[in-house]
C-alpha positions in Angstrom: -59.1 1.9 -31.9 -60.8 3.9 -28.5 -64.1 4.0 -27.4 -65.0 7.4 -25.7 -68.4 8.5 -23.4 -71.1 9.9 -24.9 -71.9 10.0 -28.8 -73.4 7.0 -28.3 -70.3 5.5 -27.6 -69.1 5.6 -31.1 -65.2 4.5 -31.5 -62.9 6.4 -33.4 -60.5 5.6 -35.5 -56.9 6.5 -35.5 -57.4 7.2 -39.0 -59.7 9.8 -37.9 -57.3 11.7 -35.9 -56.2 14.1 -38.6 -59.8 15.3 -38.9 -60.6 15.2 -35.0 -57.6 17.4 -35.0 -58.7 20.1 -36.9 -61.7 19.8 -35.3 -60.4 21.1 -32.4 -58.2 23.7 -34.5 -62.4 25.2 -35.2 -63.6 24.6 -31.5 -60.8 27.4 -30.7 -63.6 30.1 -32.4 -66.8 27.7 -32.7 -69.2 27.2 -29.5 -69.0 23.6 -29.2 -71.4 21.4 -28.1 -71.9 18.4 -25.0 -70.6 15.6 -27.0 -67.9 17.7 -28.7 -66.5 18.7 -25.9 -66.1 15.2 -24.6 -64.7 13.6 -27.6 -61.7 16.6 -27.5 -60.9 16.2 -24.1 -61.0 12.7 -24.3 -58.3 13.0 -27.3 -56.2 15.5 -25.7 -55.9 13.1 -22.4 -55.4 10.3 -25.1 -52.7 12.1 -27.0 -51.0 13.2 -23.3 -50.6 9.9 -22.4 -49.0 8.3 -25.1 -46.6 11.2 -25.7 -45.7 10.4 -21.6 -45.6 6.7 -22.2 -43.3 8.0 -25.3 -41.1 10.3 -22.7 -40.7 7.8 -19.9 -39.7 5.0 -23.0 -36.8 7.6 -23.7 -36.1 8.2 -20.5 -35.7 5.1 -19.2 -33.7 4.1 -22.6 -31.1 6.6 -21.9 -30.3 6.2 -18.2 -29.6 2.5 -19.5 -27.2 3.8 -22.1 -25.7 6.2 -19.0 -25.5 3.4 -17.1 -24.0 1.1 -20.0 -21.6 3.8 -20.4 -20.2 4.6 -17.6 -19.4 0.9 -16.4 -17.5 0.4 -20.4 -15.8 3.6 -18.8 -14.8 2.5 -15.5 -13.8 -1.2 -17.0 -12.0 0.7 -19.6 -10.0 2.7 -16.9 -9.2 -0.1 -14.4 -8.0 -2.7 -17.0 -5.3 0.1 -18.5 -4.4 0.6 -14.6 -4.0 -3.0 -14.4 -1.9 -3.0 -17.9 0.3 -0.6 -16.3 0.7 -2.4 -13.1 1.6 -5.4 -14.8 4.4 -4.0 -16.9 5.9 -2.6 -13.8 5.5 -5.4 -11.7 7.0 -7.5 -14.1 9.6 -4.4 -14.4 11.0 -5.4 -10.6 12.3 -8.7 -11.9 13.5 -7.3 -15.1 15.7 -4.6 -14.7 15.3 -3.8 -11.3 16.3 -7.1 -9.5 18.1 -8.6 -12.4 20.4 -4.9 -11.8 20.3 -5.0 -8.0 21.7 -8.2 -7.5 24.0 -8.0 -10.1 25.6 -5.2 -8.6 25.8 -6.9 -5.5 27.4 -9.9 -6.7 31.5 -10.0 -8.2 31.7 -9.5 -12.0 32.4 -12.8 -12.5 29.5 -13.5 -11.9 26.7 -10.8 -13.0 25.4 -12.4 -15.7 24.6 -15.9 -14.1 23.0 -13.9 -11.4 21.5 -11.7 -13.9 20.2 -14.5 -15.8 18.6 -16.4 -12.9 16.4 -13.3 -12.9 15.9 -13.5 -16.3 15.0 -17.1 -16.8 11.9 -16.9 -13.9 10.0 -14.5 -16.5 10.3 -17.4 -18.9 10.4 -20.2 -16.9 7.4 -19.6 -14.0 5.1 -17.8 -17.5 5.0 -21.4 -18.7 4.1 -23.0 -15.5 1.4 -20.6 -15.1 0.1 -20.4 -18.6 -0.3 -24.3 -17.8 -1.3 -25.1 -14.0 -0.4 -22.2 -12.0 -3.1 -19.9 -12.3 -5.6 -22.4 -12.0 -3.7 -24.1 -8.9 -4.2 -20.6 -7.5 -7.1 -19.3 -8.4 -9.1 -22.7 -9.0 -11.5 -23.7 -6.4 -10.9 -27.1 -4.2 -9.8 -26.8 -1.2 -8.9 -24.8 1.4 -5.0 -25.3 0.9 -4.5 -25.3 -3.2 -7.3 -24.6 -6.6 -8.4 -27.6 -9.0 -7.7 -27.8 -12.7 -10.3 -25.3 -13.7 -8.1 -22.9 -15.9 -5.6 -25.4 -16.7 -3.6 -24.1 -19.8 -6.1 -21.2 -19.1 -9.3 -22.5 -20.2 -11.7 -19.7 -19.9 -9.5 -16.7 -19.0 -10.5 -14.7 -21.2 -12.2 -11.1 -21.8 -15.5 -12.0 -19.3 -14.5 -10.4 -15.8 -13.9 -13.1 -12.8 -16.4 -11.3 -10.0 -14.6 -13.1 -7.1 -11.4 -11.8 -8.0 -11.8 -8.1 -10.3 -15.3 -7.5 -11.3 -14.5 -4.5 -13.3 -10.9 -6.0 -15.3 -10.7 -9.2 -18.1 -10.2 -12.3 -16.1 -7.1 -12.0 -18.9 -5.8 -9.0 -16.8 -6.1 -10.1 -13.6 -4.0 -13.5 -14.0 -1.3 -11.6 -15.9 -1.4 -9.4 -12.9 -1.1 -12.0 -11.0 2.2 -14.0 -12.7 4.5 -11.0 -12.4 4.0 -11.8 -8.7 4.7 -15.7 -9.6 7.8 -14.3 -11.6 9.5 -12.1 -9.0 8.9 -14.4 -6.0 11.2 -17.7 -6.6 13.7 -14.5 -8.2 14.2 -12.9 -4.5 15.5 -16.8 -3.2 18.3 -16.3 -6.0 20.5 -13.2 -3.9 21.1 -16.4 -1.2 21.9 -19.0 -3.4 24.0 -16.1 -6.1 27.6 -17.5 -7.1 27.6 -21.0 -6.7 24.5 -23.0 -7.2 24.8 -24.9 -10.7 21.6 -23.3 -13.4 20.4 -27.1 -14.1 19.6 -27.2 -10.8 18.1 -24.0 -10.2 15.6 -24.6 -12.7 14.4 -28.0 -11.5 14.2 -26.6 -7.9 12.0 -23.2 -9.0 10.2 -25.0 -10.8 8.8 -27.1 -8.0 9.7 -24.3 -5.7 6.6 -23.2 -7.5 4.6 -26.0 -7.4 5.0 -26.7 -4.2 5.2 -23.3 -2.4 4.1 -20.3 -4.1 0.9 -21.5 -5.9 -0.3 -23.3 -2.9 0.4 -20.0 -0.6 -1.0 -17.7 -3.2 -4.3 -19.6 -2.8 -4.3 -19.7 0.6 -3.9 -16.4 0.9 -5.5 -13.8 -2.3 -7.7 -17.5 -3.5 -11.3 -17.7 -3.2 -12.4 -20.4 -0.5 -7.9 -20.4 0.6 -7.3 -21.1 3.9 -6.3 -17.6 5.4 -8.2 -15.4 3.0 -10.0 -12.6 5.2 -12.6 -11.8 2.3 -13.4 -15.0 0.5 -14.6 -17.0 3.0 -10.9 -18.1 4.9 -10.6 -19.5 7.9 -7.8 -17.9 9.6 -8.7 -14.3 8.1 -5.1 -12.8 7.5 -4.7 -9.4 5.7 -1.9 -10.1 3.4 -2.8 -6.9 0.7 -0.1 -7.4 -1.5 2.1 -10.1 -0.1 3.9 -10.1 2.6 3.5 -13.9 3.0 2.8 -15.0 -0.3 5.9 -13.3 -1.8 8.4 -12.4 1.1 8.1 -14.8 3.6 7.8 -17.3 1.6 11.3 -16.7 -0.5 13.1 -15.3 2.4 12.5 -18.2 4.7 13.1 -20.6 1.3 16.1 -18.6 1.2 17.7 -18.9 4.4 16.9 -22.7 4.3 19.0 -22.5 0.6 22.0 -20.5 2.2 22.2 -23.2 5.2 21.7 -26.3 2.9 24.5 -25.1 0.6 26.8 -23.7 2.6 29.3 -20.5 2.4 31.3 -19.8 -1.0 34.7 -20.6 -0.6 36.7 -18.1 1.4 33.6 -16.6 3.3 33.6 -14.5 5.3 37.5 -13.8 4.9 38.0 -13.6 1.2 37.3 -10.2 -0.5 33.9 -10.4 -1.6 32.3 -7.4 -2.3 29.4 -6.0 -4.9 31.3 -5.4 -8.4 29.9 -2.1 -9.3 27.1 -0.6 -7.1 25.8 1.9 -9.9 24.4 -0.8 -11.0 22.9 -2.4 -7.6 21.4 1.2 -7.6 19.8 1.7 -10.3 18.3 -1.2 -9.6 17.1 -0.5 -6.5 15.5 3.0 -7.9 13.6 1.0 -10.6 12.3 -1.8 -8.0 11.3 1.3 -5.6 9.1 2.8 -9.0 7.8 -0.7 -10.4 6.9 -1.8 -6.9 3.5 1.0 -6.9 2.6 -1.6 -10.0 3.5 -4.3 -6.9 1.0 -2.5 -4.3 -1.1 0.2 -5.4 -2.2 -2.3 -8.1 -3.1 -4.9 -5.9 -6.4 -2.1 -5.4 -7.5 -4.0 -8.4 -8.8 -1.1 -9.7 -8.1 2.9 -10.8 -9.9 3.8 -7.6 -8.5 5.5 -3.8 -7.8 2.2 -2.6 -5.0 2.4 -4.8 -3.9 5.9 -4.3 -3.6 4.9 -1.0 -1.5 2.5 -1.3 0.8 4.2 -3.2 1.0 6.9 -0.8 1.8 4.2 2.0 4.4 2.2 -0.3 6.5 5.5 -0.8 6.4 6.8 2.3 7.5 3.4 3.7 10.3 3.2 1.8 10.9 6.2 2.3 10.9 6.0 6.3 13.1 2.8 6.0 15.4 4.4 3.9 16.2 7.0 6.9 16.0 4.1 9.3 18.5 2.3 8.2 20.7 4.5 7.2 20.9 5.8 10.8 21.1 2.7 12.6 24.8 2.1 10.3 25.4 5.8 10.5 25.4 5.6 14.2 27.5 1.5 14.5 30.0 2.1 11.3 30.3 5.9 11.6 29.2 5.9 7.9 26.1 6.2 5.9 26.6 4.6 3.1 25.0 4.2 -0.6 24.5 0.1 -0.6 22.7 0.6 3.1 20.6 3.3 2.0 19.4 1.2 -1.2 19.4 -1.9 1.1 16.7 0.6 3.3 14.1 1.5 1.3 13.7 -2.0 -0.5 13.1 -3.5 2.7 10.7 -0.5 3.5 9.3 -1.7 0.4 9.2 -5.6 1.6 7.5 -4.2 5.2 5.0 -2.3 3.9 3.6 -3.9 1.5 1.3 -6.4 3.5 0.1 -3.2 5.2 -0.5 -0.6 1.7 -3.9 -1.5 1.2 -4.7 -1.2 5.0 -3.0 1.6 6.9 -2.8 5.2 6.7 0.3 7.4 6.0 1.5 7.8 9.9 1.4 4.5 10.2 2.8 3.5 7.3 5.8 6.3 8.2 6.1 4.0 11.2 6.0 0.5 9.5 8.8 1.4 7.3 11.1 2.7 9.9 10.8 0.0 11.7 12.1 -2.9 9.2 15.0 0.4 7.9 16.4 -0.8 12.1 15.4 -3.9 12.2 17.0 -5.6 9.0 19.8 -3.4 9.5 20.3 -5.6 12.7 19.1 -8.7 11.0 22.2 -8.3 8.4 24.8 -6.7 9.7 25.1 -8.2 13.4 22.7 -11.0 13.5 24.4 -12.8 10.4 27.3 -12.4 11.2 27.0 -13.6 15.1 25.1 -16.3 13.5 27.7 -17.5 10.4 25.6 -18.3 8.1 26.2 -17.0 4.2 23.0 -15.4 2.7 25.4 -14.0 -0.3 22.5 -10.9 -1.0 20.8 -10.7 2.2 17.3 -12.0 1.1 16.1 -13.4 4.5 17.4 -10.8 6.1 15.6 -8.0 3.6 12.5 -10.2 3.2 11.9 -12.6 5.4 12.7 -10.9 8.3 11.2 -7.8 6.6 8.1 -9.6 5.6 7.0 -10.7 9.1 7.6 -8.1 10.6 5.2 -5.8 8.4 3.1 -8.7 7.8 2.6 -8.4 11.6 2.1 -5.2 11.8 -0.3 -5.0 9.2 -2.2 -6.9 12.7 -1.5 -3.7 14.8 -2.5 -0.7 12.2 -4.8 -2.0 9.7 -8.3 -0.2 9.7 -11.4 0.4 8.3 -11.4 3.9 7.8 -8.6 3.0 4.4 -10.3 -0.4 3.9 -14.1 -0.6 4.3 -14.4 -4.4 2.1 -14.8 -6.3 5.2 -18.4 -5.9 6.3 -20.9 -7.4 8.7 -24.3 -8.5 7.8 -26.1 -5.0 7.8 -23.9 -3.7 5.8 -21.4 -1.7 8.4 -17.7 -2.2 7.8 -15.8 -4.3 10.2 -12.9 -3.4 12.6 -9.3 -4.4 10.4 -6.5 -4.2 13.2 -5.9 -3.5 16.7 -6.6 0.6 16.2 -9.8 -0.9 15.5 -10.3 -2.8 18.4 -10.0 -5.4 16.7 -6.6 -7.3 18.9 -7.7 -10.7 17.5 -6.2 -10.1 14.1 -3.1 -10.0 15.7 -3.1 -13.3 16.6 -4.5 -14.8 12.6 -1.3 -12.7 11.3 0.6 -14.5 13.6 -1.2 -17.7 12.5 -0.1 -16.4 8.8 3.5 -16.5 9.3 3.9 -19.3 10.9 2.0 -21.1 8.0 4.0 -19.6 5.3 7.3 -20.1 7.2 6.1 -23.4 8.1 5.7 -24.1 4.9 8.1 -22.7 3.1 11.2 -24.6 5.5 9.4 -27.8 5.1 9.1 -27.5 1.3 12.2 -26.4 0.2 14.2 -28.4 2.7 12.5 -31.6 0.9 12.9 -29.7 -2.8 17.1 -29.4 -1.8 17.3 -32.9 -0.6 15.5 -34.2 -4.0 17.9 -31.8 -6.8 21.0 -32.8 -4.9 20.0 -36.6 -5.2 18.9 -36.4 -8.6 21.1 -33.4 -10.4 24.0 -31.9 -7.5 23.1 -28.4 -5.9 26.5 -26.7 -6.8 29.0 -25.7 -8.7 32.2 -27.6 -8.5 34.8 -25.7 -6.7 37.6 -24.6 -10.0 34.2 -23.7 -11.5 33.1 -21.2 -8.5 36.8 -19.8 -7.8 35.9 -19.0 -12.3 32.8 -17.6 -11.9 29.6 -19.2 -12.9 29.6 -16.6 -16.3 32.7 -18.8 -17.9 32.2 -21.7 -15.8 28.4 -21.9 -16.9 27.7 -19.9 -19.7 30.7 -19.3 -21.3 30.7 -15.5 -21.7 31.7 -12.7 -19.4 29.8 -9.6 -18.5 32.5 -7.6 -19.1 35.2 -7.3 -22.1 38.0 -4.8 -21.9 40.5 -6.2 -25.0 36.9 -5.2 -27.5 
């Protein structure tokens, strides 16, 4: 009920409204007194207030519903993109890397070499589910995470706002797993055709635990020592894995090659790729899959993902041209192997920079990687005499180091403005932004990645050699690993 002024201050009940509405209609044709006029005016004001309140409530409800729908649409779009990127990165290992490496070895080792990439898809997945994800993205110290996510406890549909606020944490987890799979698989190119399969399994298990998981935490984990965005002491910029993936695997590959020694007959025997066709297909699959590797590291279908996509493609293209030109000048012939190797070198070098640089610097980084990696593989390796079978160090170790360093030069907040000061202003990133200190931070990250890879890899090799023995017997190496270790052949021309 409502109390109206005038007319003795009597009360009006809600049940009186129909009659009062009738009286209001009559007032249009009948003269009204002071009391009736006040009563009608007050009722009209009351009615307008009620209708306005209902209208405001309706608008608020609709805005809230619209906001919820927009967030749900963004989450669905980002989640779809990240699942596609996860599949693309897995494709880089199998079939991409398996075909690329498989074609570069002799035909008696094609299955054994491809199996090394394939088995990483299984082995590392189990390690990741048990402890790998937690050690990489949990919170404990600046070097390694804790076991809060062990056995994927608490990793479900709810996003982890520290890492990816618009996708389920389970999506973030599976995407990061694909990086953990391909990284140790890259190392196998250094000891191809001469390591025991059993020793390789033990080595890769320990290497993932002691090198990859800590390095991933230091660069990408919350509170990691090198994390530029989540409280790291040294702000090392690594968008998609220059230090975490390529330097650690490439440097570890060099240690493996030196420790195991040369293949029988190297470099004087006929040790040539048995199928550049397979390697060509593998390299093209790597190029396509790398869009998931780099553009996916934006963790959403955003403009930053587009920028990383463009930088990735430009870097690969320029590197292929750089390698081919350098080879053409030096040998007089541009080879197919040179072209595909150059593209991979460019993809490696642009990886840490992909989410921080503009297209023209991406071309420059790629071209530099093509030329530098070519001379590392064609001249320096021959000069030093080590047997890095498939040039894992020359491409990934050297290319990753070059890319990480040049990231500190060309990174700009015009591409990535995620790093802000207290007032919300984007901070300068690289030398081109006026932040020369970033080059020093990149050097520190490179040094830590090199140091961890060398020390841990050497220790793991010595342990595996002591308990299992690393290298296959001479007769088995001559026969080929396909028959001696796996009991099968890649090609049967009798059937």
